[in-house]
VOLUM-21414 format. One record per atom (N, C-alpha, C, CB): residue number from 1; residue in one letter; atom name; x, y, z. Coordinates in pm, 1 decimal. Glycine has a CB too. Example, Ala and Ser with C-alpha at 12.3 -4.5 7.8 and 13.67 -1.06 7.14 Angstrom:
# VOLUM-21414
(r 1,"A","N",(1319.0,-569.0,780.0))
(r 1,"A","CA",(1230.0,-450.0,780.0))
(r 1,"A","C",(1320.0,-330.0,780.0))
(r 1,"A","CB",(1130.8,-447.3,904.6))
(r 2,"S","N",(1285.0,-225.0,708.0))
(r 2,"S","CA",(1367.0,-106.0,714.0))
(r 2,"S","C",(1290.0,3.0,787.0))
(r 2,"S","CB",(1408.4,-59.8,572.5))
***
This chain:
# VOLUM-21414
(r 1,"X","N",(73.3,-154.9,-0.2))
(r 1,"X","CA",(31.3,-11.9,5.3))
(r 1,"X","C",(83.7,158.8,-11.3))
(r 1,"X","CB",(-1.6,-20.6,102.8))
(r 2,"X","N",(57.1,232.8,-75.9))
(r 2,"X","CA",(124.0,331.9,-116.3))
(r 2,"X","C",(101.6,417.7,14.2))
(r 2,"X","CB",(78.6,387.5,-256.1))
(r 3,"X","N",(194.9,520.5,74.6))
(r 3,"X","CA",(179.9,618.6,144.9))
(r 3,"X","C",(139.9,743.9,67.8))
(r 3,"X","CB",(288.5,629.7,214.5))
(r 4,"X","N",(59.7,819.0,112.8))
(r 4,"X","CA",(-2.2,947.8,71.0))
(r 4,"X","C",(36.7,1059.8,141.2))
(r 4,"X","CB",(-138.4,944.5,78.9))
(r 5,"X","N",(168.3,1144.9,78.5))
(r 5,"X","CA",(208.4,1238.1,189.0))
(r 5,"X","C",(111.2,1331.4,194.7))
(r 5,"X","CB",(340.9,1304.6,174.1))
(r 6,"X","N",(27.8,1340.7,74.5))
(r 6,"X","CA",(-79.2,1479.0,61.4))
(r 6,"X","C",(-156.8,1442.8,171.3))
(r 6,"X","CB",(-183.8,1502.6,-90.8))
(r 7,"X","N",(-221.6,1325.4,206.1))
(r 7,"X","CA",(-330.1,1285.8,291.0))
(r 7,"X","C",(-273.0,1321.7,421.2))
(r 7,"X","CB",(-374.8,1133.2,278.3))
(r 8,"X","N",(-139.8,1234.2,439.3))
(r 8,"X","CA",(-91.4,1250.5,577.0))
(r 8,"X","C",(-64.8,1380.5,632.5))
(r 8,"X","CB",(20.7,1183.6,591.2))
(r 9,"X","N",(-10.2,1498.8,555.6))
(r 9,"X","CA",(24.4,1603.0,593.2))
(r 9,"X","C",(-98.7,1698.1,582.3))
(r 9,"X","CB",(138.2,1635.6,526.6))
(r 10,"X","N",(-189.6,1675.9,523.8))
(r 10,"X","CA",(-302.6,1742.2,522.6))
(r 10,"X","C",(-256.6,1905.0,414.9))
(r 10,"X","CB",(-351.2,1763.0,705.2))
(r 11,"X","N",(-304.2,2002.0,492.8))
(r 11,"X","CA",(-295.5,2140.9,429.0))
(r 11,"X","C",(-160.3,2206.4,529.7))
(r 11,"X","CB",(-469.5,2239.8,444.4))
(r 12,"X","N",(-106.7,2130.2,600.6))
(r 12,"X","CA",(-9.6,2202.8,678.3))
(r 12,"X","C",(142.3,2258.5,579.9))
(r 12,"X","CB",(30.2,2089.4,808.5))
(r 13,"X","N",(164.5,2169.8,481.5))
(r 13,"X","CA",(293.6,2198.1,388.4))
(r 13,"X","C",(232.8,2366.4,326.0))
(r 13,"X","CB",(318.6,2043.2,232.6))
(r 14,"X","N",(143.9,2376.0,256.2))
(r 14,"X","CA",(80.2,2483.3,221.9))
(r 14,"X","C",(56.1,2586.2,319.8))
(r 14,"X","CB",(-24.6,2447.4,172.6))
(r 15,"X","N",(18.8,2573.7,426.5))
(r 15,"X","CA",(-7.1,2664.0,555.0))
(r 15,"X","C",(104.4,2716.9,566.6))
(r 15,"X","CB",(-48.6,2601.3,688.4))
(r 16,"X","N",(251.9,2641.6,591.3))
(r 16,"X","CA",(377.1,2693.0,624.2))
(r 16,"X","C",(428.6,2763.9,537.7))
(r 16,"X","CB",(460.0,2610.9,653.4))
(r 17,"X","N",(395.6,2749.0,362.9))
(r 17,"X","CA",(448.8,2833.9,290.4))
(r 17,"X","C",(380.6,2953.2,288.3))
(r 17,"X","CB",(466.6,2788.1,179.7))
(r 18,"X","N",(271.3,2971.6,315.0))
(r 18,"X","CA",(220.4,3096.6,326.8))
(r 18,"X","C",(236.7,3196.5,461.0))
(r 18,"X","CB",(91.8,3072.5,302.5))
(r 19,"X","N",(235.8,3100.8,580.1))
(r 19,"X","CA",(299.7,3193.6,685.9))
(r 19,"X","C",(446.9,3206.4,679.2))
(r 19,"X","CB",(267.8,3146.1,824.4))
(r 20,"X","N",(509.3,3158.6,601.2))
(r 20,"X","CA",(639.8,3193.5,593.5))
(r 20,"X","C",(652.0,3339.6,506.3))
(r 20,"X","CB",(718.5,3068.6,527.7))
(r 21,"X","N",(569.8,3344.4,405.3))
(r 21,"X","CA",(575.4,3459.1,328.9))
(r 21,"X","C",(499.4,3579.1,397.2))
(r 21,"X","CB",(520.8,3427.8,193.9))
(r 22,"X","N",(405.6,3554.4,522.7))
(r 22,"X","CA",(363.6,3647.9,554.9))
(r 22,"X","C",(454.1,3682.9,670.0))
(r 22,"X","CB",(234.7,3636.9,568.9))
(r 23,"X","N",(545.0,3595.2,725.9))
(r 23,"X","CA",(631.1,3650.6,824.5))
(r 23,"X","C",(745.6,3726.1,754.6))
(r 23,"X","CB",(684.1,3540.2,917.4))
(r 24,"X","N",(799.7,3707.8,641.3))
(r 24,"X","CA",(859.4,3830.8,560.7))
(r 24,"X","C",(800.4,3986.7,529.9))
(r 24,"X","CB",(874.0,3778.0,435.0))
(r 25,"X","N",(673.0,3949.2,528.9))
(r 25,"X","CA",(598.3,4059.5,486.2))
(r 25,"X","C",(579.1,4152.2,626.6))
(r 25,"X","CB",(452.9,4006.2,414.0))
(r 26,"X","N",(554.7,4088.8,718.4))
(r 26,"X","CA",(533.2,4132.2,858.2))
(r 26,"X","C",(695.7,4188.3,904.3))
(r 26,"X","CB",(467.2,3988.4,960.6))
(r 27,"X","N",(775.1,4114.1,897.9))
(r 27,"X","CA",(897.1,4185.3,913.3))
(r 27,"X","C",(961.6,4315.1,851.7))
(r 27,"X","CB",(968.8,4106.0,889.9))
(r 28,"X","N",(912.0,4304.6,715.7))
(r 28,"X","CA",(926.3,4400.7,626.9))
(r 28,"X","C",(853.0,4562.5,708.7))
(r 28,"X","CB",(844.6,4336.6,477.8))
(r 29,"X","N",(749.6,4504.7,721.8))
(r 29,"X","CA",(664.2,4629.1,817.5))
(r 29,"X","C",(758.3,4683.0,910.9))
(r 29,"X","CB",(527.1,4571.7,916.4))
(r 30,"X","N",(805.1,4582.4,1016.0))
(r 30,"X","CA",(852.8,4638.1,1120.5))
(r 30,"X","C",(995.3,4694.6,1075.6))
(r 30,"X","CB",(852.0,4539.9,1234.7))
(r 31,"X","N",(1079.7,4673.4,988.9))
(r 31,"X","CA",(1194.3,4714.4,937.7))
(r 31,"X","C",(1172.0,4875.4,879.9))
(r 31,"X","CB",(1237.2,4605.5,827.2))
(r 32,"X","N",(1027.8,4866.3,809.2))
(r 32,"X","CA",(1025.3,5001.1,745.3))
(r 32,"X","C",(940.3,5103.0,860.8))
(r 32,"X","CB",(941.3,4989.3,581.1))
(r 33,"X","N",(951.7,5103.9,959.6))
(r 33,"X","CA",(840.2,5165.7,1087.3))
(r 33,"X","C",(866.2,5287.2,1073.5))
(r 33,"X","CB",(858.3,5124.9,1255.5))
(r 34,"X","N",(1002.3,5349.6,1065.5))
(r 34,"X","CA",(1042.0,5487.4,1024.3))
(r 34,"X","C",(1077.7,5521.4,891.0))
(r 34,"X","CB",(1144.2,5525.0,1093.7))
(r 35,"X","N",(1009.5,5475.4,793.2))
(r 35,"X","CA",(1050.1,5519.4,687.8))
(r 35,"X","C",(905.3,5611.7,616.0))
(r 35,"X","CB",(1113.2,5388.6,608.0))
(r 36,"X","N",(934.0,5715.8,585.4))
(r 36,"X","CA",(811.7,5788.9,561.0))
(r 36,"X","C",(768.5,5761.5,438.8))
(r 36,"X","CB",(821.6,5926.1,575.5))
(r 37,"X","N",(606.9,5752.3,455.9))
(r 37,"X","CA",(528.2,5726.3,305.4))
(r 37,"X","C",(526.5,5584.1,307.2))
(r 37,"X","CB",(609.5,5786.2,154.0))
(r 38,"X","N",(589.7,5474.7,404.5))
(r 38,"X","CA",(568.8,5364.7,405.3))
(r 38,"X","C",(422.4,5310.3,440.3))
(r 38,"X","CB",(658.3,5328.0,474.0))
(r 39,"X","N",(365.0,5200.2,371.9))
(r 39,"X","CA",(227.2,5175.4,386.3))
(r 39,"X","C",(252.0,5009.4,440.4))
(r 39,"X","CB",(129.4,5205.4,228.2))
(r 40,"X","N",(193.4,4969.1,545.1))
(r 40,"X","CA",(192.2,4827.0,611.5))
(r 40,"X","C",(116.8,4748.3,545.2))
(r 40,"X","CB",(147.1,4818.5,746.9))
(r 41,"X","N",(180.8,4625.7,506.4))
(r 41,"X","CA",(80.7,4538.6,428.5))
(r 41,"X","C",(66.7,4404.7,489.5))
(r 41,"X","CB",(123.2,4519.5,280.3))
(r 42,"X","N",(-19.9,4323.3,460.5))
(r 42,"X","CA",(-54.5,4203.0,519.4))
(r 42,"X","C",(-104.6,4090.7,409.1))
(r 42,"X","CB",(-163.0,4235.0,624.9))
(r 43,"X","N",(-106.3,3954.0,398.1))
(r 43,"X","CA",(-179.8,3873.3,345.0))
(r 43,"X","C",(-275.2,3815.5,407.4))
(r 43,"X","CB",(-122.8,3802.6,301.1))
(r 44,"X","N",(-388.1,3802.3,329.4))
(r 44,"X","CA",(-531.9,3748.9,380.8))
(r 44,"X","C",(-495.7,3580.2,385.0))
(r 44,"X","CB",(-682.3,3795.5,255.2))
(r 45,"X","N",(-501.6,3554.9,485.9))
(r 45,"X","CA",(-415.4,3412.9,529.5))
(r 45,"X","C",(-534.4,3314.5,436.4))
(r 45,"X","CB",(-404.2,3368.9,752.3))
(r 46,"X","N",(-659.9,3310.3,487.9))
(r 46,"X","CA",(-732.4,3240.3,441.6))
(r 46,"X","C",(-766.2,3255.2,280.7))
(r 46,"X","CB",(-825.0,3251.2,522.4))
(r 47,"X","N",(-752.4,3331.3,214.5))
(r 47,"X","CA",(-780.6,3323.3,74.9))
(r 47,"X","C",(-647.9,3264.3,6.0))
(r 47,"X","CB",(-823.6,3469.9,17.1))
(r 48,"X","N",(-516.8,3310.3,76.6))
(r 48,"X","CA",(-370.0,3257.2,14.6))
(r 48,"X","C",(-370.9,3139.7,41.7))
(r 48,"X","CB",(-235.2,3313.4,65.5))
(r 49,"X","N",(-411.0,3070.1,169.5))
(r 49,"X","CA",(-410.8,2911.9,166.2))
(r 49,"X","C",(-510.9,2830.9,75.3))
(r 49,"X","CB",(-438.9,2863.9,305.7))
(r 50,"X","N",(-602.4,2894.8,37.0))
(r 50,"X","CA",(-708.7,2844.6,-16.0))
(r 50,"X","C",(-660.3,2853.1,-168.0))
(r 50,"X","CB",(-842.3,2920.6,27.2))
(r 51,"X","N",(-585.6,2958.1,-209.3))
(r 51,"X","CA",(-532.5,2959.8,-345.5))
(r 51,"X","C",(-433.4,2852.6,-342.5))
(r 51,"X","CB",(-470.9,3098.3,-390.4))
(r 52,"X","N",(-323.3,2860.9,-219.5))
(r 52,"X","CA",(-217.7,2746.5,-228.6))
(r 52,"X","C",(-254.1,2611.6,-258.0))
(r 52,"X","CB",(-150.5,2734.3,-110.6))
(r 53,"X","N",(-368.2,2569.7,-210.9))
(r 53,"X","CA",(-406.8,2457.2,-187.3))
(r 53,"X","C",(-464.0,2455.3,-316.9))
(r 53,"X","CB",(-483.1,2431.3,-66.9))
(r 54,"X","N",(-545.9,2517.5,-397.6))
(r 54,"X","CA",(-611.0,2461.1,-509.2))
(r 54,"X","C",(-497.3,2482.2,-618.0))
(r 54,"X","CB",(-759.0,2532.9,-543.1))
(r 55,"X","N",(-394.4,2555.7,-609.0))
(r 55,"X","CA",(-276.3,2514.5,-712.2))
(r 55,"X","C",(-228.2,2369.9,-706.0))
(r 55,"X","CB",(-146.6,2602.6,-686.1))
(r 56,"X","N",(-206.0,2294.2,-570.0))
(r 56,"X","CA",(-151.8,2190.6,-542.3))
(r 56,"X","C",(-238.3,2110.7,-592.6))
(r 56,"X","CB",(-117.4,2172.9,-421.8))
(r 57,"X","N",(-378.3,2071.2,-566.4))
(r 57,"X","CA",(-483.9,1978.7,-618.0))
(r 57,"X","C",(-461.6,1990.9,-767.4))
(r 57,"X","CB",(-640.1,2018.1,-571.0))
(r 58,"X","N",(-462.9,2104.8,-845.9))
(r 58,"X","CA",(-474.0,2145.9,-960.2))
(r 58,"X","C",(-365.5,2092.9,-1051.2))
(r 58,"X","CB",(-481.7,2276.0,-953.4))
(r 59,"X","N",(-244.5,2055.9,-1007.1))
(r 59,"X","CA",(-126.0,1981.0,-1055.1))
(r 59,"X","C",(-17.5,2081.5,-1118.9))
(r 59,"X","CB",(-173.3,1870.3,-1164.6))
(r 60,"X","N",(-38.2,2204.5,-1090.6))
(r 60,"X","CA",(69.7,2289.5,-1156.8))
(r 60,"X","C",(130.9,2274.0,-1276.2))
(r 60,"X","CB",(163.0,2294.8,-1089.8))
(r 61,"X","N",(85.8,2191.1,-1389.6))
(r 61,"X","CA",(133.9,2193.8,-1483.8))
(r 61,"X","C",(66.7,2239.5,-1622.4))
(r 61,"X","CB",(174.6,2094.8,-1476.2))
(r 62,"X","N",(156.0,2336.4,-1704.9))
(r 62,"X","CA",(83.5,2389.1,-1802.3))
(r 62,"X","C",(176.0,2340.7,-1920.3))
(r 62,"X","CB",(56.0,2547.7,-1786.0))
(r 63,"X","N",(94.7,2350.4,-2039.9))
(r 63,"X","CA",(143.1,2289.2,-2173.8))
(r 63,"X","C",(105.6,2390.4,-2266.8))
(r 63,"X","CB",(78.7,2144.3,-2214.8))
(r 64,"X","N",(240.9,2442.5,-2335.7))
(r 64,"X","CA",(249.3,2515.8,-2449.5))
(r 64,"X","C",(193.0,2450.9,-2575.0))
(r 64,"X","CB",(381.2,2549.1,-2467.1))
(r 65,"X","N",(105.9,2501.4,-2631.1))
(r 65,"X","CA",(46.2,2431.6,-2760.5))
(r 65,"X","C",(94.7,2517.4,-2871.3))
(r 65,"X","CB",(-123.8,2420.7,-2763.9))
(r 66,"X","N",(187.4,2562.7,-2875.0))
(r 66,"X","CA",(246.8,2637.4,-3002.7))
(r 66,"X","C",(407.5,2670.6,-2963.2))
(r 66,"X","CB",(151.7,2795.1,-3038.1))
(r 67,"X","N",(508.0,2676.4,-3023.1))
(r 67,"X","CA",(618.9,2737.2,-2992.9))
(r 67,"X","C",(643.7,2851.5,-2960.4))
(r 67,"X","CB",(677.1,2726.6,-3058.4))
(r 68,"X","N",(568.8,2913.5,-3021.4))
(r 68,"X","CA",(574.6,3083.8,-3008.7))
(r 68,"X","C",(483.7,3143.7,-2881.3))
(r 68,"X","CB",(505.2,3159.2,-3162.6))
(r 69,"X","N",(419.2,3051.8,-2821.7))
(r 69,"X","CA",(348.0,3078.3,-2712.0))
(r 69,"X","C",(460.9,3137.6,-2597.2))
(r 69,"X","CB",(266.7,2941.7,-2669.7))
(r 70,"X","N",(419.6,3207.5,-2490.0))
(r 70,"X","CA",(510.9,3225.9,-2395.1))
(r 70,"X","C",(493.4,3107.3,-2277.1))
(r 70,"X","CB",(494.1,3372.9,-2343.8))
(r 71,"X","N",(607.3,3102.0,-2234.2))
(r 71,"X","CA",(644.1,3005.9,-2102.4))
(r 71,"X","C",(584.6,3068.7,-2017.8))
(r 71,"X","CB",(792.5,2981.3,-2053.5))
(r 72,"X","N",(474.4,2986.9,-1946.9))
(r 72,"X","CA",(430.1,3033.8,-1803.8))
(r 72,"X","C",(460.4,2932.8,-1704.5))
(r 72,"X","CB",(277.2,3064.3,-1794.0))
(r 73,"X","N",(483.8,3015.2,-1597.6))
(r 73,"X","CA",(531.8,2947.9,-1450.6))
(r 73,"X","C",(386.6,2973.2,-1375.4))
(r 73,"X","CB",(688.7,3041.4,-1357.8))
(r 74,"X","N",(370.0,2828.8,-1313.1))
(r 74,"X","CA",(290.2,2824.9,-1181.0))
(r 74,"X","C",(350.5,2859.9,-1073.4))
(r 74,"X","CB",(241.8,2707.3,-1149.2))
(r 75,"X","N",(510.5,2893.5,-1051.0))
(r 75,"X","CA",(514.8,2936.7,-940.8))
(r 75,"X","C",(502.5,3088.8,-902.2))
(r 75,"X","CB",(611.8,2887.9,-906.0))
(r 76,"X","N",(361.0,3079.4,-834.6))
(r 76,"X","CA",(330.1,3228.1,-813.9))
(r 76,"X","C",(367.9,3235.5,-645.0))
(r 76,"X","CB",(146.6,3273.6,-859.4))
(r 77,"X","N",(328.9,3367.7,-619.2))
(r 77,"X","CA",(351.6,3389.6,-455.6))
(r 77,"X","C",(236.3,3321.6,-383.0))
(r 77,"X","CB",(352.7,3558.4,-407.6))
(r 78,"X","N",(209.0,3309.9,-287.5))
(r 78,"X","CA",(114.5,3260.6,-211.7))
(r 78,"X","C",(-11.3,3329.7,-174.5))
(r 78,"X","CB",(170.0,3230.3,-114.6))
(r 79,"X","N",(46.5,3455.3,-175.4))
(r 79,"X","CA",(-83.6,3540.1,-146.5))
(r 79,"X","C",(-32.0,3685.7,-198.8))
(r 79,"X","CB",(-135.0,3540.6,34.1))
(r 80,"X","N",(-173.9,3755.1,-220.3))
(r 80,"X","CA",(-126.9,3896.6,-266.0))
(r 80,"X","C",(-132.1,3974.1,-141.9))
(r 80,"X","CB",(-220.3,3967.7,-384.6))
(r 81,"X","N",(6.0,4076.8,-141.6))
(r 81,"X","CA",(-11.6,4155.8,-41.9))
(r 81,"X","C",(-104.4,4265.9,-64.3))
(r 81,"X","CB",(102.9,4197.4,-4.5))
(r 82,"X","N",(-146.8,4294.9,56.5))
(r 82,"X","CA",(-241.7,4422.8,56.4))
(r 82,"X","C",(-220.3,4522.6,165.4))
(r 82,"X","CB",(-388.4,4381.2,68.5))
(r 83,"X","N",(-240.3,4644.0,144.8))
(r 83,"X","CA",(-229.6,4757.1,247.3))
(r 83,"X","C",(-321.2,4747.6,375.1))
(r 83,"X","CB",(-263.9,4889.3,176.6))
(r 84,"X","N",(-287.7,4742.7,440.0))
(r 84,"X","CA",(-336.1,4731.0,588.8))
(r 84,"X","C",(-420.7,4866.5,605.3))
(r 84,"X","CB",(-199.2,4719.9,708.4))
(r 85,"X","N",(-555.3,4835.5,659.8))
(r 85,"X","CA",(-632.6,4986.8,698.0))
(r 85,"X","C",(-565.3,5003.0,853.4))
(r 85,"X","CB",(-846.4,4979.0,702.2))
(r 86,"X","N",(-525.8,5148.4,889.6))
(r 86,"X","CA",(-470.1,5196.3,958.2))
(r 86,"X","C",(-559.8,5201.4,1094.5))
(r 86,"X","CB",(-426.0,5300.8,896.8))
(r 87,"X","N",(-500.3,5139.8,1213.5))
(r 87,"X","CA",(-603.1,5177.0,1345.6))
(r 87,"X","C",(-569.7,5339.8,1410.1))
(r 87,"X","CB",(-568.2,5045.8,1490.5))
(r 88,"X","N",(-425.0,5393.6,1341.6))
(r 88,"X","CA",(-400.4,5515.6,1403.9))
(r 88,"X","C",(-398.3,5628.9,1323.3))
(r 88,"X","CB",(-289.0,5511.3,1467.9))
(r 89,"X","N",(-401.4,5724.0,1371.6))
(r 89,"X","CA",(-399.8,5864.7,1277.0))
(r 89,"X","C",(-263.9,5872.9,1223.6))
(r 89,"X","CB",(-433.1,6014.7,1363.4))
(r 90,"X","N",(-277.6,5962.8,1078.2))
(r 90,"X","CA",(-142.8,5988.2,1024.7))
(r 90,"X","C",(-55.2,6069.0,1110.4))
(r 90,"X","CB",(-151.5,6053.6,897.6))
(r 91,"X","N",(80.1,6017.3,1125.4))
(r 91,"X","CA",(155.3,6122.6,1198.7))
(r 91,"X","C",(246.2,6211.6,1125.2))
(r 91,"X","CB",(232.0,6063.1,1296.9))
(r 92,"X","N",(209.3,6246.8,997.1))
(r 92,"X","CA",(235.2,6372.2,940.8))
(r 92,"X","C",(330.7,6301.9,806.7))
(r 92,"X","CB",(319.3,6492.4,1061.6))
(r 93,"X","N",(398.7,6153.0,853.2))
(r 93,"X","CA",(504.8,6135.2,750.2))
(r 93,"X","C",(438.3,6022.0,626.6))
(r 93,"X","CB",(656.0,6070.0,835.3))
(r 94,"X","N",(307.4,6025.1,673.3))
(r 94,"X","CA",(252.8,5897.5,571.3))
(r 94,"X","C",(260.9,5774.2,577.5))
(r 94,"X","CB",(295.2,5894.5,464.7))
(r 95,"X","N",(335.0,5712.0,693.8))
(r 95,"X","CA",(391.9,5587.1,730.4))
(r 95,"X","C",(285.1,5553.3,821.3))
(r 95,"X","CB",(541.0,5587.3,791.0))
(r 96,"X","N",(223.4,5400.9,788.0))
(r 96,"X","CA",(118.4,5362.1,846.6))
(r 96,"X","C",(105.8,5235.1,947.5))
(r 96,"X","CB",(45.0,5351.3,750.6))
(r 97,"X","N",(252.5,5208.1,983.7))
(r 97,"X","CA",(312.4,5098.5,1037.5))
(r 97,"X","C",(278.6,5133.3,1192.9))
(r 97,"X","CB",(474.9,5082.2,993.5))
(r 98,"X","N",(212.6,5024.3,1272.0))
(r 98,"X","CA",(223.5,5037.2,1408.6))
(r 98,"X","C",(268.4,4925.8,1450.7))
(r 98,"X","CB",(113.6,5071.7,1473.9))
(r 99,"X","N",(395.3,4943.3,1529.9))
(r 99,"X","CA",(510.2,4855.3,1556.7))
(r 99,"X","C",(456.6,4723.3,1647.3))
(r 99,"X","CB",(630.2,4945.7,1638.8))
(r 100,"X","N",(378.1,4788.6,1732.2))
(r 100,"X","CA",(317.9,4694.0,1819.6))
(r 100,"X","C",(217.8,4581.5,1765.6))
(r 100,"X","CB",(250.8,4771.0,1914.1))
(r 101,"X","N",(115.9,4643.9,1691.8))
(r 101,"X","CA",(21.9,4553.6,1612.0))
(r 101,"X","C",(112.2,4460.0,1521.9))
(r 101,"X","CB",(-84.3,4644.3,1516.6))
(r 102,"X","N",(223.8,4525.0,1461.3))
(r 102,"X","CA",(314.8,4402.3,1378.1))
(r 102,"X","C",(362.4,4330.1,1450.7))
(r 102,"X","CB",(427.7,4433.3,1295.8))
(r 103,"X","N",(416.0,4356.8,1572.5))
(r 103,"X","CA",(494.1,4223.6,1636.5))
(r 103,"X","C",(417.6,4130.6,1685.2))
(r 103,"X","CB",(582.8,4249.0,1748.3))
(r 104,"X","N",(275.2,4200.3,1740.6))
(r 104,"X","CA",(210.3,4084.8,1778.7))
(r 104,"X","C",(151.6,4010.1,1661.4))
(r 104,"X","CB",(109.6,4117.1,1874.9))
(r 105,"X","N",(121.9,4062.2,1554.8))
(r 105,"X","CA",(91.6,3970.1,1449.0))
(r 105,"X","C",(214.9,3848.5,1407.9))
(r 105,"X","CB",(60.7,4066.8,1323.5))
(r 106,"X","N",(334.7,3931.7,1406.3))
(r 106,"X","CA",(467.1,3855.4,1383.4))
(r 106,"X","C",(448.3,3703.3,1449.0))
(r 106,"X","CB",(601.8,3942.4,1460.7))
(r 107,"X","N",(436.4,3775.2,1603.2))
(r 107,"X","CA",(440.3,3640.5,1691.9))
(r 107,"X","C",(344.3,3568.5,1691.8))
(r 107,"X","CB",(457.0,3652.6,1819.4))
(r 108,"X","N",(190.3,3603.9,1672.2))
(r 108,"X","CA",(89.0,3502.9,1643.6))
(r 108,"X","C",(126.4,3414.4,1486.2))
(r 108,"X","CB",(-66.5,3592.5,1638.4))
(r 109,"X","N",(181.0,3474.7,1394.8))
(r 109,"X","CA",(221.4,3390.0,1292.4))
(r 109,"X","C",(312.9,3294.1,1310.8))
(r 109,"X","CB",(261.2,3452.6,1201.7))
(r 110,"X","N",(406.0,3326.5,1386.0))
(r 110,"X","CA",(536.3,3220.2,1438.7))
(r 110,"X","C",(464.7,3108.7,1513.1))
(r 110,"X","CB",(661.0,3298.6,1557.5))
(r 111,"X","N",(384.7,3158.7,1618.6))
(r 111,"X","CA",(340.5,3026.3,1703.4))
(r 111,"X","C",(254.5,2939.5,1583.1))
(r 111,"X","CB",(226.1,3071.5,1860.6))
(r 112,"X","N",(170.8,2966.0,1501.8))
(r 112,"X","CA",(105.9,2933.2,1423.3))
(r 112,"X","C",(190.1,2834.3,1335.1))
(r 112,"X","CB",(51.9,3040.0,1372.7))
(r 113,"X","N",(289.5,2897.9,1266.8))
(r 113,"X","CA",(376.7,2842.6,1168.5))
(r 113,"X","C",(451.2,2702.4,1281.8))
(r 113,"X","CB",(502.7,2987.2,1098.5))
(r 114,"X","N",(470.7,2738.9,1364.1))
(r 114,"X","CA",(540.7,2626.1,1452.7))
(r 114,"X","C",(463.9,2505.3,1510.8))
(r 114,"X","CB",(597.7,2690.6,1571.4))
(r 115,"X","N",(313.4,2557.9,1517.8))
(r 115,"X","CA",(213.0,2447.3,1525.6))
(r 115,"X","C",(196.9,2351.9,1420.8))
(r 115,"X","CB",(92.8,2498.1,1541.3))
(r 116,"X","N",(187.2,2400.9,1315.3))
(r 116,"X","CA",(231.2,2351.3,1169.0))
(r 116,"X","C",(352.0,2260.0,1183.8))
(r 116,"X","CB",(273.0,2479.2,1066.5))
(r 117,"X","N",(436.8,2290.1,1202.9))
(r 117,"X","CA",(551.8,2227.2,1200.3))
(r 117,"X","C",(577.2,2118.6,1310.9))
(r 117,"X","CB",(645.5,2324.7,1202.5))
(r 118,"X","N",(496.3,2155.3,1409.5))
(r 118,"X","CA",(514.3,2026.7,1501.3))
(r 118,"X","C",(423.1,1919.7,1462.5))
(r 118,"X","CB",(487.6,2056.3,1654.1))
(r 119,"X","N",(288.5,1967.0,1423.6))
(r 119,"X","CA",(230.6,1847.3,1348.3))
(r 119,"X","C",(258.6,1772.0,1246.0))
(r 119,"X","CB",(144.2,1866.7,1316.0))
(r 120,"X","N",(373.9,1822.2,1153.2))
(r 120,"X","CA",(407.1,1771.3,1048.5))
(r 120,"X","C",(505.0,1692.3,1118.7))
(r 120,"X","CB",(442.1,1858.4,937.3))
(r 121,"X","N",(625.0,1694.3,1202.6))
(r 121,"X","CA",(703.5,1602.1,1287.8))
(r 121,"X","C",(663.4,1512.5,1330.8))
(r 121,"X","CB",(748.6,1637.8,1375.5))
(r 122,"X","N",(569.9,1541.4,1443.5))
(r 122,"X","CA",(447.4,1410.1,1463.8))
(r 122,"X","C",(430.1,1351.4,1359.4))
(r 122,"X","CB",(300.4,1443.8,1503.1))
(r 123,"X","N",(350.2,1325.3,1254.6))
(r 123,"X","CA",(350.3,1263.5,1133.7))
(r 123,"X","C",(460.2,1200.8,1051.9))
(r 123,"X","CB",(305.6,1339.7,1069.7))
(r 124,"X","N",(557.7,1249.7,1067.0))
(r 124,"X","CA",(659.3,1202.4,1025.2))
(r 124,"X","C",(730.9,1098.4,1103.9))
(r 124,"X","CB",(725.5,1296.0,1000.8))
(r 125,"X","N",(718.2,1126.9,1222.1))
(r 125,"X","CA",(767.4,1045.7,1319.2))
(r 125,"X","C",(670.9,872.0,1318.6))
(r 125,"X","CB",(749.0,1148.0,1470.2))
(r 126,"X","N",(525.0,919.3,1325.4))
(r 126,"X","CA",(479.3,812.0,1305.2))
(r 126,"X","C",(475.0,748.8,1182.6))
(r 126,"X","CB",(386.4,817.4,1345.9))
(r 127,"X","N",(519.2,790.1,1088.6))
(r 127,"X","CA",(533.6,723.3,935.4))
(r 127,"X","C",(644.2,650.3,960.8))
(r 127,"X","CB",(557.1,825.5,797.8))
(r 128,"X","N",(752.0,692.6,1064.1))
(r 128,"X","CA",(874.9,626.0,1050.7))
(r 128,"X","C",(839.5,502.3,1131.8))
(r 128,"X","CB",(1005.1,710.5,1101.5))
(r 129,"X","N",(803.4,502.4,1229.9))
(r 129,"X","CA",(752.8,380.4,1323.8))
(r 129,"X","C",(672.7,292.2,1232.1))
(r 129,"X","CB",(653.9,429.6,1457.6))
(r 130,"X","N",(557.9,346.3,1178.9))
(r 130,"X","CA",(488.6,252.0,1091.3))
(r 130,"X","C",(574.1,175.8,978.1))
(r 130,"X","CB",(379.6,329.2,1025.0))
(r 131,"X","N",(675.8,233.0,942.1))
(r 131,"X","CA",(741.8,177.9,832.6))
(r 131,"X","C",(887.8,83.8,910.9))
(r 131,"X","CB",(785.4,320.8,717.3))
(r 132,"X","N",(870.7,73.6,1025.3))
(r 132,"X","CA",(962.0,-0.9,1091.9))
(r 132,"X","C",(1079.1,45.1,1162.1))
(r 132,"X","CB",(998.9,-76.3,1016.3))
(r 133,"X","N",(1078.1,187.3,1122.9))
(r 133,"X","CA",(1223.8,247.9,1183.8))
(r 133,"X","C",(1196.5,327.9,1349.8))
(r 133,"X","CB",(1291.0,389.5,1051.0))
(r 134,"X","N",(1299.0,307.8,1425.6))
(r 134,"X","CA",(1259.3,373.5,1546.0))
(r 134,"X","C",(1263.6,507.3,1547.2))
(r 134,"X","CB",(1327.8,335.1,1646.2))
(r 135,"X","N",(1157.5,584.8,1520.4))
(r 135,"X","CA",(1142.7,725.8,1488.2))
(r 135,"X","C",(1196.9,807.8,1667.3))
(r 135,"X","CB",(942.4,756.3,1424.7))
(r 136,"X","N",(1220.5,944.3,1641.8))
(r 136,"X","CA",(1243.6,1004.1,1736.7))
(r 136,"X","C",(1141.6,1000.8,1847.9))
(r 136,"X","CB",(1271.3,1111.1,1695.5))
***
């Protein structure tokens, strides 16, 4: 009987990719907290995860039907970065980053990434035991 890693891991690999991209975006927001005119961005996690899962289920393969057609790539970003609606009034420099909000969102994102990672580690350990190895 073949082992289906897609079934074993579920949505967690896609979730980790989206969370990784979101962590980069939130870190960029924090790094640009003092940059005049910088607008805070974020990813809608639910829609990005749905898009990543749909791409994984669809197979990611494109075929060129004519030699002069453009080569298309299915390696797209996991989610579209959108500007965040600010909770604070403009300070006069046009920057919309609230460092406390960004840090809280970054920490929450990191905790959720770790939860997916722990889940996947548990699944891998279980698969190793099932295959006869002495997993960690």
